[in-house]
C-alpha positions in Angstrom: 122.3 -50.2 -67.0 123.0 -46.6 -67.8 126.7 -45.5 -68.4 128.0 -42.0 -68.0 131.3 -41.7 -69.9 133.5 -39.0 -68.4 136.2 -39.8 -71.0 139.0 -40.3 -68.5 142.4 -39.2 -69.9 144.6 -42.1 -70.7 147.9 -41.7 -68.9 151.2 -41.8 -70.7 152.5 -45.1 -69.4 156.0 -44.6 -70.9 156.4 -41.2 -69.3 155.2 -42.5 -65.9 157.5 -45.5 -65.9 160.5 -43.5 -66.9 159.8 -40.7 -64.4 159.5 -43.3 -61.6 162.7 -45.1 -62.6 164.6 -41.7 -62.7 163.7 -41.0 -59.1 165.9 -41.9 -56.2 164.8 -44.2 -54.7 163.4 -45.7 -57.8 159.7 -46.3 -58.0 157.1 -47.9 -60.4 153.4 -47.0 -60.2 151.4 -49.7 -58.5 148.4 -49.2 -60.8 150.3 -51.1 -63.5 150.0 -54.3 -61.4 146.4 -54.6 -62.8 146.5 -55.8 -66.3 144.2 -58.9 -66.9 146.8 -61.3 -65.6 147.7 -59.2 -62.6 144.0 -59.0 -61.7 143.8 -62.8 -61.8 146.9 -63.1 -59.6 145.4 -60.6 -57.1 142.3 -62.7 -56.9 144.5 -65.7 -56.1 146.4 -63.7 -53.4 143.1 -63.0 -51.7 142.6 -66.7 -51.2 146.0 -67.3 -49.7 146.2 -68.4 -46.0 148.7 -65.7 -45.2 146.6 -62.9 -46.8 144.2 -62.0 -44.0 142.5 -58.7 -45.2 139.8 -60.1 -47.5 138.5 -62.9 -45.4 138.8 -60.8 -42.2 136.7 -57.9 -43.8 134.1 -60.4 -45.1 133.8 -61.7 -41.5 133.3 -58.2 -40.2 130.7 -57.5 -42.8 128.7 -60.6 -42.1 128.4 -59.5 -38.5 127.9 -55.7 -39.1 125.6 -55.5 -42.1 122.3 -55.8 -40.2 123.3 -52.8 -38.1 124.7 -50.9 -41.1 121.4 -51.5 -43.0 119.4 -50.0 -40.1 121.8 -47.0 -39.9 121.6 -46.2 -43.6 117.9 -46.6 -44.0 116.0 -47.1 -47.2 116.3 -45.7 -50.7 120.0 -44.7 -50.6 122.3 -44.1 -53.5 125.4 -46.4 -53.3 128.6 -45.3 -55.0 131.6 -47.5 -55.3 134.9 -45.9 -56.5 137.1 -48.4 -58.2 134.3 -50.9 -58.4 135.0 -54.6 -58.2 132.9 -57.6 -58.7 133.6 -59.4 -55.5 131.5 -60.9 -52.7 131.8 -57.8 -50.4 129.7 -55.6 -52.8 127.2 -58.4 -53.2 126.8 -58.8 -49.5 126.2 -55.0 -49.1 123.6 -54.9 -51.9 121.8 -57.9 -50.5 121.7 -56.4 -47.0 120.5 -52.8 -47.8 116.9 -51.8 -47.8 115.6 -50.9 -51.3 118.7 -49.0 -52.5 117.8 -46.2 -54.8 120.6 -46.9 -57.3 124.1 -48.3 -57.5 126.9 -46.2 -59.1 130.1 -48.2 -59.9 133.0 -46.1 -61.0 135.9 -47.5 -63.0 138.3 -46.3 -65.6 137.6 -49.3 -67.9 134.4 -49.0 -69.9 134.5 -52.6 -71.0 134.8 -53.8 -67.4 131.9 -51.6 -66.3 129.7 -52.9 -69.1 130.5 -56.5 -68.1 130.0 -55.7 -64.4 126.7 -54.0 -65.1 125.3 -57.0 -67.1 126.1 -59.3 -64.2 124.5 -56.9 -61.7 121.3 -56.7 -63.9 121.2 -60.5 -63.7 121.7 -60.8 -60.0 119.8 -57.7 -58.9 117.2 -57.1 -61.7 115.3 -54.4 -59.7 118.5 -52.4 -59.0 119.1 -49.2 -61.0 122.7 -49.3 -62.1 124.2 -46.0 -63.2 127.8 -46.7 -64.1 130.4 -43.9 -64.4 133.5 -44.4 -66.6 136.1 -42.1 -64.8 139.3 -42.0 -62.8 137.9 -41.9 -59.3 141.0 -40.2 -57.9 140.2 -37.1 -59.9 137.3 -34.7 -60.0 134.4 -36.2 -62.0 130.8 -35.9 -63.0 128.2 -38.0 -61.1 124.5 -38.6 -62.0 122.7 -35.2 -61.4 119.9 -36.7 -59.3 122.4 -38.2 -56.8 121.8 -36.9 -53.2 123.3 -38.0 -49.8 125.1 -41.0 -51.2 126.6 -44.0 -49.3 130.2 -44.2 -50.6 131.4 -47.8 -50.4 135.2 -48.2 -50.4 136.0 -51.7 -49.0 139.4 -53.4 -49.0 142.5 -51.6 -47.8 143.0 -49.4 -50.9 143.1 -46.3 -48.7 146.4 -47.7 -47.4 148.0 -47.4 -50.9 147.7 -43.6 -50.6 150.4 -41.6 -48.7 148.5 -40.2 -45.6 148.5 -36.6 -47.1 147.0 -38.0 -50.3 144.6 -40.1 -48.4 143.3 -37.0 -46.6 142.9 -35.1 -49.9 141.1 -38.1 -51.3 138.7 -38.3 -48.4 138.0 -34.6 -48.7 137.1 -35.1 -52.4 134.7 -37.9 -51.5 133.0 -35.6 -49.1 132.0 -33.3 -51.9 130.2 -36.0 -53.8 126.4 -35.8 -54.0 126.3 -32.2 -52.5 127.5 -33.4 -49.1 125.4 -35.3 -46.6 127.2 -38.5 -47.4 127.9 -41.7 -45.5 131.3 -43.4 -46.0 131.9 -47.1 -45.4 135.6 -47.7 -45.7 137.9 -50.6 -45.0 141.2 -50.0 -43.2 144.0 -52.4 -42.4 145.3 -52.0 -38.8 148.6 -52.3 -37.1 149.5 -55.9 -36.0 152.4 -58.2 -35.4 155.2 -57.5 -38.0 155.5 -61.2 -38.8 151.8 -61.4 -39.8 152.2 -58.3 -41.9 155.3 -59.4 -43.8 153.9 -62.9 -44.3 150.9 -61.5 -46.0 153.1 -60.0 -48.7 155.7 -62.8 -48.9 153.5 -65.9 -49.2 155.0 -69.3 -49.3 153.5 -70.2 -52.7 155.1 -67.1 -54.2 151.9 -65.8 -55.7 152.6 -62.2 -54.5 156.1 -62.5 -56.0 154.5 -63.4 -59.3 152.1 -60.5 -58.9 155.0 -58.1 -58.3 157.1 -59.4 -61.2 154.0 -59.2 -63.5 154.3 -55.4 -63.3 157.5 -55.8 -65.3 155.8 -58.3 -67.7 153.0 -55.7 -68.2 155.5 -53.0 -69.0 157.2 -55.4 -71.5 153.8 -56.2 -73.2 152.6 -52.6 -73.3 155.8 -50.9 -74.3 157.5 -53.6 -76.3 160.4 -53.9 -73.8 162.5 -56.9 -72.9 163.1 -56.4 -69.2 164.3 -59.8 -67.9 161.9 -60.9 -65.1 164.6 -63.4 -63.9 166.8 -60.4 -63.3 164.7 -59.4 -60.3 163.6 -60.8 -56.9 160.5 -59.8 -54.9 160.7 -58.5 -51.4 158.2 -56.9 -49.1 159.1 -55.6 -45.7 157.7 -53.4 -42.9 159.0 -49.9 -42.7 158.5 -48.7 -39.1 159.5 -45.2 -39.9 156.4 -44.6 -42.0 154.1 -47.3 -40.7 153.8 -49.2 -44.0 154.6 -52.3 -45.8 156.8 -51.6 -48.9 157.1 -53.9 -51.8 160.2 -53.9 -53.9 161.8 -55.5 -56.9 165.5 -56.0 -56.3 167.9 -56.2 -59.2 169.8 -59.5 -59.0 172.9 -58.0 -60.6 174.1 -54.8 -62.3 172.1 -54.4 -65.5 170.8 -51.9 -68.0 167.1 -51.6 -68.8 166.1 -50.4 -72.3 162.7 -48.7 -72.3 161.8 -47.2 -75.7 165.1 -45.6 -76.4 165.9 -44.8 -72.7 168.6 -46.5 -70.7 168.2 -47.2 -67.0 171.4 -48.4 -65.2 170.8 -50.5 -62.1 173.3 -51.6 -59.5 173.4 -55.1 -58.0 170.6 -55.4 -55.3 169.3 -51.9 -56.2 165.6 -51.8 -55.1 162.6 -50.5 -57.1 159.7 -49.7 -54.9 156.4 -50.9 -56.4 153.8 -50.4 -53.6 153.2 -48.8 -50.2 150.5 -50.2 -47.9 150.1 -47.9 -44.9 148.6 -49.4 -41.8 146.7 -47.4 -39.2 145.7 -47.5 -35.5 142.0 -46.8 -35.2 142.6 -43.5 -33.5 145.0 -42.5 -36.2 142.5 -43.1 -39.0 139.7 -41.4 -37.0 142.0 -38.3 -36.8 142.8 -38.5 -40.5 139.1 -38.7 -41.4 138.2 -35.9 -39.0 140.8 -33.6 -40.7 139.2 -34.4 -44.0 135.7 -33.4 -42.7 134.3 -36.7 -41.6 133.1 -37.9 -38.1 132.9 -41.4 -36.8 129.4 -42.9 -36.6 130.4 -46.5 -35.8 133.4 -48.7 -36.4 133.5 -52.5 -36.6 136.5 -54.8 -36.2 137.3 -58.5 -35.8 138.2 -60.3 -32.6 141.9 -59.9 -33.2 141.6 -56.3 -34.2 143.5 -56.8 -37.5 141.1 -54.9 -39.7 138.3 -52.3 -39.3 135.3 -51.1 -41.2 134.6 -47.4 -40.4 131.2 -45.9 -40.9 131.8 -42.1 -41.3 129.5 -39.2 -41.8 130.1 -35.6 -42.9 130.9 -33.2 -40.1 
């Protein structure tokens, strides 16, 4: 495995946390869900009966990959921003015809090295050229890269505000000097009860995941925010077409974060995540505005989730 280190700038966690809590309505960055414990909790969420996106997308892939492999042809560069180590990427790599190279992008160098070692074991003939970078920013890619296939599964695009999602898709279109294909997972509109259940599971794993954001802040910044002072809630916001996750303060309380005081009222919400949902035509319009055209789309029988194969206009 080769590793290109773009030396991503470490964000100032304290400044981001305080800035978010100073806003009205209050907000905490969702990226701080994902410390080691948070990542394990999210893996558990993906196995829950209420959480449909992961198994639905895997089902779509199992049906669609033969056609996708034909459409993409042989010898393509595969780029995965925010690379994971899950079954979806393994399914793609197994299905494609002699991929030229695989370029996982992640901000954690240690995670990239561990991932690269596993890939070298499972796909010994695959050229892995990892990039340590923040994939939401401009970054350097291997200079030989041409006409890549950008692989962005899951529903991460829904965590971007639609304007930010369009800007992100435009940035992806500049990778590899254009001529790219984009395979992207998108969570679709569906019954509100199904949506809300997916983020309010009966076992309370999603609540643990949400509260772990506070635990991560405590560990990283040496704070003592009481986790039992908050309750988890996720609800559909029809005005914006998104699920919003919140931590509600159980009572009036004062948070102390490295010398700063944050006064919360009883039941005051702190928003921790947005998850925008799309109708297929909405997402096609968003992608078109960002310079992409639809080649094919794939969905499940219930039309709960979609995989879009886009190409540059």
